[in-house]
KEDOMI-29368 format. One record per residue (C-alpha): x, y, z; residue number from 1. Coordinates in steps of 0.1 Angstrom, whole numbers, plus 5000, padded with zeros to 4 digits. Layout:
east, north, up, num
X, Y, Z, NUM
...
This chain:
east, north, up, num
7710, 8670, 3074, 1
7745, 8654, 3073, 2
7769, 8660, 3102, 3
7791, 8689, 3093, 4
7816, 8711, 3112, 5
7805, 8743, 3128, 6
7825, 8763, 3103, 7
7807, 8746, 3073, 8
7772, 8760, 3080, 9
7759, 8787, 3058, 10
7756, 8821, 3074, 11
7722, 8824, 3090, 12
7715, 8787, 3089, 13
7689, 8775, 3114, 14
7699, 8744, 3134, 15
7670, 8725, 3149, 16
7675, 8710, 3183, 17
7652, 8680, 3177, 18
7645, 8656, 3147, 19
7608, 8655, 3141, 20
7579, 8669, 3161, 21
7580, 8671, 3199, 22
7546, 8673, 3215, 23
7555, 8675, 3252, 24
7591, 8688, 3255, 25
7587, 8697, 3291, 26
7573, 8663, 3301, 27
7599, 8643, 3281, 28
7631, 8634, 3299, 29
7663, 8646, 3281, 30
7674, 8612, 3274, 31
7641, 8603, 3257, 32
7641, 8632, 3233, 33
7649, 8628, 3196, 34
7679, 8652, 3194, 35
7692, 8663, 3161, 36
7728, 8651, 3152, 37
7737, 8688, 3150, 38
7726, 8694, 3186, 39
7752, 8699, 3213, 40
7732, 8673, 3234, 41
7744, 8645, 3211, 42
7781, 8651, 3214, 43
7800, 8660, 3246, 44
7813, 8696, 3242, 45
7826, 8701, 3277, 46
7862, 8689, 3272, 47
7876, 8724, 3271, 48
7858, 8736, 3303, 49
7882, 8751, 3329, 50
7857, 8758, 3356, 51
7826, 8738, 3366, 52
7796, 8743, 3387, 53
7793, 8722, 3418, 54
7758, 8716, 3433, 55
7752, 8718, 3470, 56
7717, 8703, 3477, 57
7717, 8717, 3512, 58
7711, 8752, 3500, 59
7689, 8745, 3470, 60
7653, 8758, 3472, 61
7643, 8741, 3438, 62
7634, 8775, 3422, 63
7645, 8761, 3388, 64
7662, 8793, 3378, 65
7694, 8774, 3369, 66
7674, 8750, 3347, 67
7655, 8778, 3330, 68
7686, 8798, 3322, 69
7711, 8771, 3313, 70
7719, 8776, 3276, 71
7728, 8739, 3272, 72
7702, 8720, 3292, 73
7729, 8709, 3315, 74
7708, 8711, 3347, 75
7692, 8679, 3356, 76
7659, 8682, 3372, 77
7631, 8657, 3379, 78
7597, 8665, 3392, 79
7607, 8702, 3395, 80
7636, 8693, 3418, 81
7673, 8700, 3409, 82
7693, 8668, 3412, 83
7726, 8676, 3395, 84
7745, 8689, 3365, 85
7752, 8670, 3333, 86
7790, 8674, 3331, 87
7791, 8660, 3296, 88
7773, 8690, 3282, 89
7781, 8718, 3307, 90
7805, 8743, 3292, 91
7813, 8761, 3325, 92
7797, 8794, 3316, 93
7785, 8801, 3352, 94
7750, 8813, 3343, 95
7735, 8788, 3367, 96
7756, 8803, 3395, 97
7747, 8839, 3386, 98
7709, 8832, 3387, 99
7709, 8812, 3419, 100
7691, 8832, 3445, 101
7701, 8813, 3477, 102
7724, 8825, 3504, 103
7749, 8810, 3501, 104
7744, 8799, 3465, 105
7736, 8762, 3459, 106
7758, 8763, 3428, 107
7793, 8776, 3428, 108
7821, 8775, 3402, 109
7852, 8756, 3410, 110
7884, 8746, 3390, 111
7876, 8717, 3367, 112
7899, 8694, 3386, 113
7885, 8700, 3420, 114
7866, 8670, 3433, 115
7831, 8674, 3447, 116
7841, 8665, 3483, 117
7868, 8692, 3483, 118
7844, 8718, 3468, 119
7817, 8711, 3493, 120
7842, 8714, 3522, 121
7851, 8749, 3509, 122
7814, 8760, 3507, 123
7808, 8795, 3523, 124
7785, 8799, 3552, 125
7753, 8820, 3552, 126
7760, 8857, 3550, 127
7740, 8876, 3577, 128
7723, 8907, 3565, 129
7730, 8939, 3584, 130
């Protein structure tokens, strides 16, 4: 399929994420997968993001909820451990933050231009249950 703009697809068109057959998608690293040219993984689509998730590994329990629910495969995990966020593909939707079960959350949304050190310094403390 030739590369075409999003507004040039026919209504109801099916866009395949990968070119060819993928036998072990869960066991294949993102960078080793044969992505289709029409996949959002091939092109950076994050240039319009205004908020971004920042990851604080000190609170992460490696539940993988963020990885499972991320609509753009922007959560980077290796051996069932969260290691970061792919900022070239993250659109800043905040789903990863919403599904994070830790207290405080291990992912929080910050302004796009907030550097990681500043964000981590502003992290909330654990909320005690009454």
